[in-house]
RODO-2510 file (C-alpha; in nm, 4 decimals, decimal comma):
residues 227
     n   res          X          Y          Z
     1     m    11,2563    -0,6445     8,1030
     2     s    11,0154    -0,4853     7,8540
     3     l    10,8603    -0,2846     8,1379
     4     g    11,1883    -0,1526     8,2685
     5     y    11,3022    -0,4223     8,5113
     6     g    11,6452    -0,4866     8,3673
     7     r    11,7567    -0,7723     8,5956
     8     p    11,4645    -1,0134     8,6340
     9     d    11,6967    -1,3006     8,7282
    10     d    11,7823    -1,1151     9,0513
    11     l    11,4193    -1,1146     9,1688
    12     s    11,3582    -1,3585     9,4538
    13     d    10,9809    -1,3705     9,4097
    14     t    10,8499    -1,4375     9,0599
    15     l    10,5737    -1,6277     8,8852
    16     s    10,7840    -1,9428     8,8844
    17     s    10,8501    -1,9319     9,2614
    18     i    10,4806    -1,8691     9,3342
    19     m    10,3725    -2,1561     9,1066
    20     q    10,6310    -2,3796     9,2738
    21     d    10,4741    -2,2985     9,6123
    22     v    10,1369    -2,4120     9,4738
    23     i    10,2919    -2,7335     9,3401
    24     d    10,4495    -2,7975     9,6819
    25     d    10,1141    -2,7272     9,8529
    26     k    10,2552    -2,4241    10,0344
    27     p    10,0678    -2,0949    10,0912
    28     a    10,0950    -1,8875     9,7720
    29     n    10,1611    -1,5223     9,8603
    30     v    10,1154    -1,3774     9,5131
    31     q    10,0995    -1,0195     9,6400
    32     k    10,4629    -1,0210     9,7509
    33     a    10,5813    -1,0916     9,3945
    34     i    10,3801    -0,8170     9,2224
    35     l    10,5730    -0,5183     9,0870
    36     h    10,4057    -0,1792     9,0402
    37     h    10,4983     0,0007     8,7197
    38     n    10,4804     0,3784     8,6950
    39     e    10,2499     0,3562     8,3906
    40     g     9,9745     0,2125     8,6098
    41     v    10,0290    -0,1557     8,5358
    42     d    10,0964    -0,4204     8,7986
    43     l    10,3254    -0,7007     8,6874
    44     l    10,3782    -1,0540     8,8138
    45     p    10,7222    -1,1063     8,6592
    46     s    10,8907    -1,4200     8,5357
    47     n    11,2515    -1,5013     8,4568
    48     i    11,4638    -1,7876     8,3254
    49     e    11,3462    -2,0127     8,6098
    50     l    11,0049    -2,0365     8,4449
    51     s    11,1529    -2,2569     8,1715
    52     g    11,2417    -2,5219     8,4321
    53     l    10,8919    -2,5143     8,5793
    54     e    10,7517    -2,6721     8,2632
    55     v    10,9147    -3,0037     8,3518
    56     r    10,8029    -2,9904     8,7160
    57     l    10,4423    -2,9317     8,6126
    58     i    10,4254    -3,2646     8,4317
    59     n    10,4126    -3,4643     8,7556
    60     a    10,2206    -3,2084     8,9636
    61     i     9,8756    -3,2786     9,1079
    62     s     9,6095    -3,0732     8,9229
    63     r     9,8906    -2,9595     8,6961
    64     e     9,6602    -2,7704     8,4583
    65     s     9,5248    -2,5411     8,7322
    66     v     9,8432    -2,4235     8,9082
    67     l     9,8428    -2,0822     8,7397
    68     k     9,4689    -2,0457     8,7972
    69     t     9,5260    -2,0951     9,1690
    70     c     9,7809    -1,8115     9,1652
    71     i     9,5552    -1,5750     8,9735
    72     n     9,2561    -1,6482     9,1953
    73     e     9,4543    -1,5092     9,4880
    74     v     9,4627    -1,1569     9,3434
    75     k     9,2153    -1,1240     9,0556
    76     k     8,9543    -0,9569     9,2786
    77     n     9,1894    -0,6558     9,2926
    78     y     9,1850    -0,5993     8,9158
    79     d     8,9388    -0,5273     8,6378
    80     t     9,1475    -0,7235     8,3874
    81     v     9,4300    -0,9763     8,4141
    82     l     9,6424    -1,0293     8,1026
    83     i     9,8423    -1,3500     8,0639
    84     d    10,1254    -1,3185     7,8131
    85     c    10,2145    -1,6640     7,6815
    86     m    10,5315    -1,7856     7,5169
    87     p    10,4953    -1,9259     7,1609
    88     s    10,4602    -2,2823     7,2844
    89     l    10,1886    -2,5416     7,3350
    90     g    10,3405    -2,6837     7,6528
    91     m    10,2055    -2,7091     8,0080
    92     l    10,2484    -2,3387     8,0816
    93     t    10,0255    -2,2473     7,7886
    94     i     9,7719    -2,5091     7,8982
    95     n     9,7775    -2,3492     8,2445
    96     a     9,7109    -2,0090     8,0901
    97     l     9,4171    -2,1416     7,8874
    98     a     9,2759    -2,3159     8,1943
    99     a     9,2901    -1,9882     8,3908
   100     a     9,1578    -1,7574     8,1175
   101     d     8,8067    -1,6443     8,0324
   102     s     8,9004    -1,5530     7,6766
   103     v     9,1886    -1,5741     7,4317
   104     v     9,3354    -1,3310     7,1815
   105     i     9,5593    -1,5101     6,9329
   106     p     9,8404    -1,2982     6,7856
   107     t     9,9918    -1,4233     6,4620
   108     q    10,2379    -1,2837     6,2147
   109     p    10,1620    -1,2751     5,8412
   110     h    10,4186    -1,5466     5,7738
   111     y    10,3603    -1,8964     5,6428
   112     l    10,4922    -2,0813     5,9510
   113     s    10,2956    -1,8598     6,1918
   114     a     9,9767    -1,9237     5,9966
   115     k    10,0542    -2,2958     5,9995
   116     g    10,0963    -2,2940     6,3787
   117     l     9,7642    -2,1167     6,4168
   118     e     9,5699    -2,4350     6,3428
   119     l     9,7616    -2,6264     6,6114
   120     l     9,6874    -2,3570     6,8678
   121     l     9,3181    -2,3551     6,7792
   122     r     9,3084    -2,7316     6,8339
   123     s     9,4702    -2,6874     7,1758
   124     v     9,2185    -2,4193     7,2708
   125     s     8,9303    -2,6455     7,1642
   126     k     9,0731    -2,9352     7,3637
   127     v     9,1137    -2,7237     7,6788
   128     k     8,7581    -2,5945     7,6362
   129     r     8,6202    -2,9485     7,6104
   130     q     8,8208    -3,1063     7,8900
   131     i     8,9262    -2,8361     8,1382
   132     n     8,7692    -2,4919     8,0938
   133     p     8,4234    -2,5002     7,9322
   134     h     8,3838    -2,1216     7,9669
   135     l     8,6890    -2,0447     7,7530
   136     r     8,6200    -1,8422     7,4397
   137     i     8,8276    -1,6986     7,1562
   138     d     8,7842    -1,3231     7,1237
   139     g     8,9750    -1,3061     6,7968
   140     i     9,2922    -1,3286     6,5918
   141     l     9,5289    -1,0308     6,5885
   142     m     9,7707    -0,9807     6,2997
   143     t    10,1031    -0,8477     6,4321
   144     m    10,4343    -0,7300     6,2837
   145     v    10,2474    -0,6568     5,9629
   146     m    10,4229    -0,4939     5,6669
   147     p    10,1117    -0,3850     5,4771
   148     r    10,2907    -0,2934     5,1552
   149     t    10,4376    -0,6404     5,1026
   150     n    10,2545    -0,9040     4,9011
   151     i    10,3246    -1,1797     5,1551
   152     s    10,1563    -0,9821     5,4344
   153     k     9,8527    -0,9219     5,2176
   154     e     9,8349    -1,2850     5,1030
   155     i     9,8712    -1,4429     5,4492
   156     t     9,6256    -1,1973     5,6061
   157     a     9,3724    -1,2756     5,3340
   158     t     9,4295    -1,6490     5,3851
   159     v     9,3718    -1,6226     5,7613
   160     k     9,0505    -1,4252     5,7088
   161     s     8,9298    -1,6727     5,4469
   162     a     9,0101    -1,9799     5,6579
   163     y     8,8881    -1,8578     5,9986
   164     g     8,6955    -1,5348     5,9523
   165     q     8,3552    -1,7044     5,9320
   166     r     8,3831    -1,8534     6,2821
   167     i     8,6492    -1,6423     6,4558
   168     k     8,6786    -1,2647     6,4563
   169     v     8,9898    -1,1349     6,2827
   170     f     9,0486    -0,7941     6,4381
   171     d     9,0339    -0,4944     6,2071
   172     a     9,3355    -0,3536     6,3887
   173     q     9,6702    -0,4747     6,2587
   174     i     9,9900    -0,4097     6,4516
   175     p    10,2535    -0,2864     6,2047
   176     h    10,6173    -0,3853     6,2039
   177     s    10,8112    -0,0888     6,3412
   178     i    11,1564    -0,0225     6,4783
   179     r    10,9908     0,2129     6,7286
   180     a    10,8267    -0,0855     6,8996
   181     v    11,1662    -0,2556     6,9290
   182     e    11,3172     0,0629     7,0724
   183     a    11,0342     0,0930     7,3259
   184     t    11,1066    -0,2569     7,4534
   185     a    11,4771    -0,1749     7,4895
   186     e    11,3859     0,1398     7,6846
   187     g    11,1546    -0,0516     7,9189
   188     k    10,8542     0,1598     7,8213
   189     s    10,5171     0,0900     7,6668
   190     i    10,4688     0,2084     7,3104
   191     f    10,2294     0,4737     7,4460
   192     a    10,4976     0,6221     7,6702
   193     y    10,7713     0,5931     7,4075
   194     d    10,5932     0,6930     7,0858
   195     k    10,2371     0,7957     7,1672
   196     g    10,1734     0,9566     6,8303
   197     g    10,3186     0,6712     6,6252
   198     k    10,1444     0,4146     6,4073
   199     v    10,2024     0,1247     6,6483
   200     a    10,0395     0,3099     6,9380
   201     a     9,7449     0,4017     6,7140
   202     a     9,7052     0,0374     6,6094
   203     y     9,7100    -0,0865     6,9694
   204     e     9,4573     0,1812     7,0665
   205     q     9,2224     0,0607     6,7904
   206     f     9,2755    -0,2985     6,9041
   207     a     9,1998    -0,2063     7,2667
   208     k     8,8719    -0,0454     7,1597
   209     e     8,7713    -0,3610     6,9715
   210     v     8,8506    -0,5781     7,2735
   211     a     8,6558    -0,3421     7,5014
   212     e     8,3531    -0,3692     7,2719
   213     i     8,3699    -0,7487     7,2880
   214     g     8,3940    -0,7341     7,6670
   215     e     8,0926    -0,5057     7,6924
   216     k     7,8852    -0,7339     7,4683
   217     q     7,9871    -1,0321     7,6803
   218     r     7,8878    -0,8561     8,0032
   219     k     7,5463    -0,7700     7,8569
   220     q     7,5006    -1,1300     7,7459
   221     n     7,5953    -1,2586     8,0915
   222     r     7,3424    -1,0239     8,2556
   223     a     7,0734    -1,1390     8,0119
   224     d     7,1532    -1,5049     8,0850
   225     r     7,1235    -1,4450     8,4609
   226     i     6,7828    -1,2787     8,4141
   227     r     6,6578    -1,5787     8,2195
***
């Protein structure tokens, strides 16, 4: 819906139907479910049916790798695949971590969000040990920040103090803005809706930081292969 597809429940082919095909050991035609957005982004959409898939994954064979199987079908066509996870530590999130090369952890400068951060970090460490040894954390991104409030300053400082020595806390901070909410309602990215605004500028800075990490990782991988 945030990318302009106002009736996702009417789509016959979605992420949940493709993952169900994998669970049922049927051919997974991921390409047929992909939507092409006019801003140059391809989307594998989900809808309300994805919530029911969580239960079906529990008894599935190789349940942690169902999403990875789907992504492997099409990832050769893309430079980057982004997996947007719900704020949950259930089987769908485990599937995302099993399929990913790296993780960016968004968190709000609120007490409960900061508290949940430790639980997520434990889950990432567990997946890395048991399922996906190549998984890495690229950093923590502060979102919906109100920089003038004391609570935002205090929680951000706490996160940097607690994790900054071992995990990058991105310099970019995504500010709280009604323009971002309006962009979602319009089905546009923040760059299409408010290109000159503070949220777009923050995401642009964040993208540059992520690109720098990716370039360093590629250089390291090339060096490792030479050795």
